[in-house]
GUKE-606893 format. One record per residue: residue number from 1; residue in one letter; x, y, z of N, C-alpha, C, O in turn. Coordinates in Angstrom, 3 decimals, decimal comma. Example, Ala and Ser with C-alpha at 12.3 -4.5 7.8 and 13.67 -1.06 7.14 Angstrom:
BEGIN
+-----+---------+----------+----------+----------+----------+----------+----------+----------+----------+----------+----------+----------+----------+
: num : residuo :      nc1 :      nc2 :      nc3 :     cac1 :     cac2 :     cac3 :      cc1 :      cc2 :      cc3 :      oc1 :      oc2 :      oc3 :
+-----+---------+----------+----------+----------+----------+----------+----------+----------+----------+----------+----------+----------+----------+
:   1 :       A :   13,190 :   -5,690 :    7,800 :   12,300 :   -4,500 :    7,800 :   13,200 :   -3,300 :    7,800 :   14,236 :   -3,319 :    8,465 :
:   2 :       S :   12,850 :   -2,250 :    7,080 :   13,670 :   -1,060 :    7,140 :   12,900 :    0,030 :    7,870 :   13,409 :    1,138 :    8,039 :
+-----+---------+----------+----------+----------+----------+----------+----------+----------+----------+----------+----------+----------+----------+
REM end
This chain:
BEGIN
+-----+---------+----------+----------+----------+----------+----------+----------+----------+----------+----------+----------+----------+----------+
: num : residuo :      nc1 :      nc2 :      nc3 :     cac1 :     cac2 :     cac3 :      cc1 :      cc2 :      cc3 :      oc1 :      oc2 :      oc3 :
+-----+---------+----------+----------+----------+----------+----------+----------+----------+----------+----------+----------+----------+----------+
:   1 :       M :   -2,878 :   -7,165 :   10,760 :   -2,171 :   -7,353 :    9,722 :   -1,286 :   -6,248 :    9,611 :   -1,204 :   -5,296 :   10,388 :
:   2 :       N :   -0,677 :   -6,442 :    8,653 :    0,647 :   -5,161 :    8,420 :    1,608 :   -4,954 :    9,510 :    1,862 :   -3,810 :    9,887 :
:   3 :       N :    2,160 :   -5,985 :   10,044 :    3,334 :   -5,949 :   11,108 :    4,608 :   -5,558 :   10,692 :    5,603 :   -5,599 :   11,416 :
:   4 :       L :    4,581 :   -5,114 :    9,335 :    5,803 :   -5,319 :    8,550 :    5,422 :   -3,563 :    8,117 :    4,312 :   -3,138 :    7,796 :
:   5 :       N :    6,442 :   -2,932 :    8,206 :    6,209 :   -0,840 :    7,913 :    6,519 :   -1,211 :    6,456 :    7,735 :   -1,331 :    6,302 :
:   6 :       V :    5,899 :   -1,404 :    5,475 :    6,431 :   -1,220 :    4,412 :    6,128 :   -0,008 :    3,568 :    6,452 :    0,157 :    2,393 :
:   7 :       E :    5,457 :    0,812 :    4,347 :    5,681 :    2,379 :    3,849 :    6,708 :    3,058 :    3,820 :    7,097 :    3,888 :    2,998 :
:   8 :       Q :    7,334 :    2,524 :    5,145 :    8,996 :    2,905 :    5,318 :   10,123 :    3,129 :    4,301 :   11,090 :    3,888 :    4,356 :
:   9 :       C :    9,613 :    1,993 :    3,070 :   10,432 :    1,859 :    2,047 :   10,449 :    3,056 :    1,307 :    9,398 :    3,688 :    1,201 :
:  10 :       K :   12,001 :    3,670 :    0,515 :   12,232 :    4,476 :   -0,088 :   12,086 :    4,214 :   -1,462 :   11,804 :    5,094 :   -2,274 :
:  11 :       N :   12,295 :    2,860 :   -1,790 :   12,111 :    2,474 :   -3,194 :   12,260 :    1,152 :   -3,250 :   12,641 :    0,430 :   -2,329 :
:  12 :       L :   11,909 :    0,781 :   -4,514 :   11,592 :   -0,631 :   -5,019 :   12,718 :   -1,621 :   -4,412 :   12,281 :   -2,507 :   -3,677 :
:  13 :       D :   13,958 :   -1,582 :   -4,605 :   14,891 :   -2,074 :   -4,033 :   14,693 :   -2,407 :   -2,348 :   14,760 :   -3,536 :   -1,863 :
:  14 :       E :   14,468 :   -1,307 :   -1,689 :   14,328 :   -1,805 :   -0,318 :   13,125 :   -2,370 :    0,036 :   13,090 :   -2,897 :    1,148 :
:  15 :       L :   11,827 :   -2,393 :   -0,847 :   10,833 :   -3,138 :   -0,183 :   10,972 :   -4,675 :   -0,748 :   10,263 :   -5,495 :   -0,166 :
:  16 :       C :   11,666 :   -5,080 :   -1,637 :   12,046 :   -6,180 :   -2,188 :   12,939 :   -6,623 :   -0,975 :   12,713 :   -7,683 :   -0,392 :
:  17 :       E :   13,697 :   -6,000 :   -0,706 :   14,873 :   -6,837 :    0,517 :   14,218 :   -6,981 :    1,764 :   14,594 :   -7,760 :    2,640 :
:  18 :       M :   13,066 :   -6,098 :    1,855 :   12,378 :   -6,200 :    3,145 :   11,687 :   -7,499 :    3,164 :   11,854 :   -8,403 :    3,982 :
:  19 :       L :   10,797 :   -7,472 :    2,039 :   10,094 :   -8,780 :    1,944 :   10,989 :  -10,140 :    1,810 :   10,745 :  -11,026 :    2,630 :
:  20 :       N :   11,698 :  -10,300 :    1,131 :   12,800 :  -11,101 :    1,163 :   13,452 :  -11,585 :    2,459 :   13,693 :  -12,767 :    2,705 :
:  21 :       D :   13,686 :  -10,649 :    3,182 :   14,626 :  -10,607 :    4,270 :   13,359 :  -11,573 :    5,112 :   13,582 :  -12,698 :    5,560 :
:  22 :       Y :   12,317 :  -11,021 :    5,183 :   11,111 :  -11,589 :    6,126 :   10,611 :  -13,029 :    5,863 :   10,343 :  -13,791 :    6,792 :
:  23 :       S :   10,504 :  -13,349 :    4,648 :   10,434 :  -14,369 :    3,949 :   11,511 :  -15,442 :    4,274 :   11,089 :  -16,566 :    4,548 :
:  24 :       E :   12,628 :  -15,263 :    4,276 :   13,619 :  -15,990 :    4,655 :   13,573 :  -16,272 :    6,093 :   13,857 :  -17,365 :    6,583 :
:  25 :       K :   13,240 :  -15,339 :    6,679 :   13,151 :  -15,396 :    8,287 :   11,850 :  -16,387 :    8,647 :   12,037 :  -17,142 :    9,602 :
:  26 :       Y :   11,017 :  -16,434 :    8,219 :    9,674 :  -17,078 :    8,184 :    9,308 :  -17,643 :    6,813 :    8,626 :  -16,968 :    6,041 :
:  27 :       P :    9,731 :  -18,835 :    6,496 :    9,392 :  -19,505 :    5,385 :    8,037 :  -20,070 :    5,373 :    7,422 :  -20,322 :    6,409 :
:  28 :       S :    7,572 :  -20,268 :    4,177 :    6,134 :  -20,721 :    4,018 :    6,025 :  -21,955 :    4,693 :    4,850 :  -22,319 :    4,737 :
:  29 :       D :    6,873 :  -22,796 :    5,279 :    6,540 :  -23,936 :    5,954 :    6,787 :  -23,824 :    7,594 :    6,886 :  -24,629 :    8,520 :
:  30 :       T :    6,830 :  -22,500 :    7,455 :    6,909 :  -22,191 :    9,101 :    5,846 :  -22,500 :    9,858 :    4,699 :  -22,228 :    9,503 :
:  31 :       E :    6,195 :  -23,220 :   11,200 :    4,938 :  -23,765 :   12,108 :    3,748 :  -22,826 :   12,631 :    2,603 :  -23,206 :   12,878 :
:  32 :       S :    4,228 :  -21,585 :   12,743 :    3,170 :  -20,704 :   13,371 :    2,812 :  -20,075 :   12,027 :    3,704 :  -19,538 :   11,370 :
:  33 :       Q :    1,415 :  -20,118 :   11,532 :    0,774 :  -19,424 :   10,415 :    0,814 :  -17,716 :   10,568 :    0,873 :  -16,992 :    9,573 :
:  34 :       E :    0,780 :  -17,285 :   11,706 :    0,473 :  -15,766 :   12,065 :    1,943 :  -14,829 :   11,611 :    2,003 :  -13,627 :   11,353 :
:  35 :       L :    3,014 :  -15,813 :   11,623 :    4,020 :  -15,546 :   11,076 :    4,242 :  -15,447 :    9,676 :    5,210 :  -14,743 :    9,387 :
:  36 :       L :    3,734 :  -15,858 :    8,895 :    3,741 :  -16,008 :    7,314 :    3,558 :  -14,402 :    7,024 :    2,876 :  -13,650 :    7,719 :
:  37 :       L :    4,212 :  -14,076 :    6,003 :    4,441 :  -12,781 :    5,185 :    3,075 :  -12,359 :    4,949 :    2,672 :  -11,312 :    5,455 :
:  38 :       E :    2,099 :  -13,302 :    4,003 :    0,897 :  -12,750 :    3,777 :    0,153 :  -12,426 :    4,930 :   -0,701 :  -11,554 :    4,772 :
:  39 :       N :    0,275 :  -12,918 :    6,045 :   -0,776 :  -12,655 :    7,125 :    0,180 :  -11,208 :    8,027 :   -0,087 :  -10,854 :    9,175 :
:  40 :       N :    1,013 :  -10,732 :    7,361 :    1,683 :   -9,536 :    8,129 :    1,973 :   -8,524 :    7,257 :    2,776 :   -7,686 :    7,668 :
:  41 :       V :    1,454 :   -8,365 :    5,991 :    1,379 :   -7,359 :    5,327 :    0,601 :   -7,861 :    3,947 :    0,653 :   -8,982 :    3,442 :
:  42 :       D :   -0,145 :   -6,681 :    3,483 :   -1,327 :   -6,753 :    2,516 :   -0,558 :   -6,576 :    1,133 :   -0,283 :   -5,524 :    0,557 :
:  43 :       L :   -0,265 :   -7,981 :    0,728 :    0,485 :   -8,095 :   -0,489 :    0,032 :   -7,264 :   -1,700 :    0,831 :   -6,747 :   -2,481 :
:  44 :       C :   -1,632 :   -7,149 :   -1,828 :   -2,162 :   -6,707 :   -2,990 :   -2,063 :   -4,790 :   -2,453 :   -2,543 :   -3,955 :   -3,219 :
:  45 :       G :   -1,553 :   -4,443 :   -1,416 :   -1,633 :   -2,937 :   -1,459 :   -0,257 :   -2,506 :   -0,997 :   -0,124 :   -1,611 :   -0,162 :
:  46 :       L :    0,941 :   -3,253 :   -1,635 :    2,133 :   -2,874 :   -1,467 :    2,354 :   -1,170 :   -1,965 :    1,514 :   -0,584 :   -2,648 :
:  47 :       P :    3,367 :   -0,669 :   -1,583 :    3,520 :    0,906 :   -2,188 :    4,284 :    0,858 :   -3,308 :    5,287 :    0,145 :   -3,361 :
:  48 :       T :    3,860 :    1,651 :   -4,361 :    4,592 :    1,771 :   -5,773 :    5,519 :    2,850 :   -5,782 :    5,373 :    3,588 :   -4,807 :
:  49 :       F :    6,534 :    3,222 :   -6,661 :    7,293 :    4,126 :   -6,347 :    7,632 :    4,640 :   -8,295 :    8,606 :    4,476 :   -9,030 :
:  50 :       G :    6,605 :    5,125 :   -8,446 :    6,516 :    5,942 :  -10,009 :    6,110 :    5,064 :  -10,961 :    5,916 :    3,859 :  -10,796 :
:  51 :       G :    5,968 :    5,782 :  -12,104 :    5,706 :    4,770 :  -13,479 :    4,257 :    4,750 :  -13,320 :    3,550 :    4,799 :  -12,313 :
:  52 :       K :    3,948 :    4,653 :  -14,761 :    2,333 :    4,409 :  -15,107 :    1,875 :    3,239 :  -14,468 :    2,682 :    2,314 :  -14,385 :
:  53 :       D :    0,710 :    3,085 :  -13,985 :   -0,028 :    1,542 :  -13,323 :    0,248 :    0,649 :  -14,598 :   -0,115 :    1,035 :  -15,709 :
:  54 :       P :    0,854 :   -0,470 :  -14,425 :    0,802 :   -1,838 :  -15,503 :   -0,707 :   -2,224 :  -15,820 :   -1,601 :   -2,500 :  -15,020 :
:  55 :       K :   -0,743 :   -2,168 :  -17,188 :   -2,258 :   -3,016 :  -17,241 :   -3,055 :   -3,819 :  -16,736 :   -4,261 :   -3,732 :  -16,507 :
:  56 :       C :   -2,078 :   -4,874 :  -16,515 :   -2,176 :   -5,968 :  -15,721 :   -1,249 :   -5,956 :  -14,572 :   -0,064 :   -5,671 :  -14,744 :
:  57 :       T :   -1,694 :   -6,231 :  -13,487 :   -0,804 :   -6,621 :  -12,289 :   -0,894 :   -7,958 :  -11,858 :   -0,253 :   -8,126 :  -10,821 :
:  58 :       M :   -1,467 :   -8,990 :  -12,283 :   -1,695 :  -10,189 :  -11,753 :   -0,437 :  -10,900 :  -10,922 :   -0,526 :  -11,421 :   -9,810 :
:  59 :       E :    0,600 :  -10,802 :  -11,639 :    2,031 :  -11,398 :  -11,145 :    2,842 :   -9,899 :  -10,529 :    4,028 :   -9,966 :  -10,208 :
:  60 :       I :    2,191 :   -8,792 :  -10,430 :    3,352 :   -7,639 :  -10,053 :    2,614 :   -7,197 :   -9,097 :    1,392 :   -7,053 :   -9,137 :
:  61 :       F :    3,462 :   -6,925 :   -8,046 :    3,234 :   -6,883 :   -6,675 :    3,735 :   -5,316 :   -6,376 :    3,229 :   -4,722 :   -5,425 :
:  62 :       S :    4,576 :   -4,766 :   -7,072 :    5,205 :   -3,585 :   -7,043 :    5,876 :   -2,881 :   -8,098 :    6,389 :   -3,588 :   -8,966 :
:  63 :       W :    5,989 :   -1,521 :   -8,214 :    6,866 :   -1,092 :   -9,432 :    7,252 :    0,308 :   -9,329 :    6,707 :    1,117 :   -8,577 :
:  64 :       D :    8,319 :    0,582 :  -10,200 :    8,689 :    1,911 :  -10,244 :    8,911 :    2,446 :  -11,754 :    8,104 :    1,781 :  -12,404 :
:  65 :       E :    9,451 :    3,127 :  -12,460 :    9,242 :    3,546 :  -13,579 :    9,766 :    2,730 :  -14,589 :    9,175 :    2,603 :  -15,660 :
:  66 :       S :   11,182 :    1,976 :  -14,259 :   11,554 :    0,955 :  -15,045 :   11,676 :   -0,624 :  -14,921 :   12,012 :   -1,439 :  -15,780 :
:  67 :       R :   11,252 :   -0,840 :  -13,416 :   11,159 :   -2,416 :  -13,240 :    9,788 :   -2,542 :  -12,126 :    9,105 :   -1,651 :  -11,620 :
:  68 :       A :    9,716 :   -4,102 :  -11,988 :    8,419 :   -4,490 :  -11,563 :    9,285 :   -5,342 :  -10,560 :   10,454 :   -5,707 :  -10,689 :
:  69 :       M :    8,282 :   -5,592 :   -9,389 :    8,848 :   -6,929 :   -8,718 :    7,502 :   -7,850 :   -8,641 :    6,365 :   -7,473 :   -8,360 :
:  70 :       I :    8,004 :   -9,318 :   -9,008 :    7,310 :  -10,263 :   -9,010 :    7,735 :  -11,505 :   -8,139 :    8,835 :  -11,610 :   -7,597 :
:  71 :       P :    6,789 :  -12,366 :   -8,079 :    7,333 :  -13,434 :   -7,434 :    8,601 :  -14,420 :   -8,101 :    8,501 :  -14,651 :   -9,306 :
:  72 :       N :    9,518 :  -14,875 :   -7,530 :   10,403 :  -15,816 :   -7,903 :    9,760 :  -16,765 :   -8,157 :    8,842 :  -17,007 :   -7,374 :
:  73 :       T :    9,956 :  -17,678 :   -9,315 :    9,763 :  -18,837 :   -9,342 :   10,586 :  -19,883 :   -9,305 :   10,300 :  -21,059 :   -9,530 :
:  74 :       C :   11,817 :  -19,333 :   -8,959 :   12,766 :  -20,633 :   -9,101 :   13,513 :  -20,645 :   -7,899 :   13,138 :  -19,808 :   -7,078 :
:  75 :       A :   14,495 :  -21,383 :   -7,555 :   15,273 :  -21,513 :   -6,057 :   15,709 :  -19,935 :   -5,778 :   16,044 :  -19,203 :   -6,709 :
:  76 :       G :   15,675 :  -19,561 :   -4,623 :   16,194 :  -18,213 :   -4,241 :   15,398 :  -17,417 :   -3,133 :   14,918 :  -17,851 :   -2,085 :
:  77 :       P :   15,387 :  -16,013 :   -3,696 :   14,532 :  -15,155 :   -2,602 :   13,178 :  -15,209 :   -3,069 :   13,038 :  -15,794 :   -4,143 :
:  78 :       A :   12,003 :  -14,681 :   -2,454 :   10,636 :  -15,117 :   -2,789 :   10,419 :  -13,994 :   -3,763 :    9,550 :  -14,191 :   -4,612 :
:  79 :       Y :   11,113 :  -12,755 :   -3,785 :   10,642 :  -12,064 :   -4,959 :   11,824 :  -11,355 :   -5,443 :   12,893 :  -11,247 :   -4,843 :
:  80 :       E :   11,479 :  -10,821 :   -6,744 :   12,659 :  -10,384 :   -7,556 :   12,215 :   -9,119 :   -8,451 :   11,092 :   -8,873 :   -8,891 :
:  81 :       I :   13,377 :   -8,407 :   -8,594 :   12,951 :   -7,377 :   -9,486 :   13,446 :   -7,581 :  -11,014 :   14,579 :   -8,003 :  -11,245 :
:  82 :       V :   12,752 :   -7,335 :  -11,793 :   12,717 :   -7,445 :  -13,330 :   12,642 :   -6,196 :  -14,017 :   12,300 :   -5,214 :  -13,358 :
:  83 :       D :   13,001 :   -6,018 :  -15,690 :   12,676 :   -4,541 :  -16,181 :   11,435 :   -4,745 :  -16,712 :   11,077 :   -5,863 :  -17,084 :
:  84 :       R :   10,767 :   -3,808 :  -16,781 :    9,363 :   -3,688 :  -17,233 :    9,541 :   -3,769 :  -18,764 :   10,229 :   -3,092 :  -19,527 :
:  85 :       T :    8,603 :   -4,939 :  -19,001 :    8,542 :   -5,378 :  -20,249 :    7,077 :   -5,537 :  -20,530 :    6,167 :   -5,388 :  -19,715 :
:  86 :       E :    6,970 :   -5,872 :  -21,846 :    5,421 :   -6,354 :  -22,382 :    4,669 :   -7,362 :  -21,613 :    3,440 :   -7,441 :  -21,618 :
:  87 :       D :    5,695 :   -8,349 :  -20,761 :    4,926 :   -9,135 :  -19,803 :    4,730 :   -8,764 :  -18,597 :    3,827 :   -9,224 :  -17,898 :
:  88 :       F :    5,737 :   -7,698 :  -18,138 :    5,686 :   -7,338 :  -16,970 :    5,654 :   -5,863 :  -16,679 :    6,691 :   -5,349 :  -16,258 :
:  89 :       G :    4,665 :   -5,182 :  -16,842 :    4,160 :   -3,953 :  -16,644 :    4,357 :   -2,643 :  -17,536 :    4,041 :   -1,500 :  -17,208 :
:  90 :       A :    4,984 :   -3,077 :  -18,813 :    5,381 :   -2,073 :  -19,503 :    3,925 :   -1,186 :  -20,291 :    4,114 :   -0,193 :  -20,994 :
+-----+---------+----------+----------+----------+----------+----------+----------+----------+----------+----------+----------+----------+----------+
REM end
């Protein structure tokens, strides 16, 4: 596991871009299961970039002082960055 070097990301934007690029290249319906994102990086162990730990990280994969990276439940990239609010790690 961890074929993606997520530790090299300097900030939340770089991390989100890396994961989205990979997810676009190897979508969840790819034929080779070993290429799936979740088989190449520990999604529960992604780096964080400052700020207090959220009280609940159920839908939060990474964060910085003012924002959180969450799964995108609409069409588009796999992950999105949102402002930290009561619902997202404030």
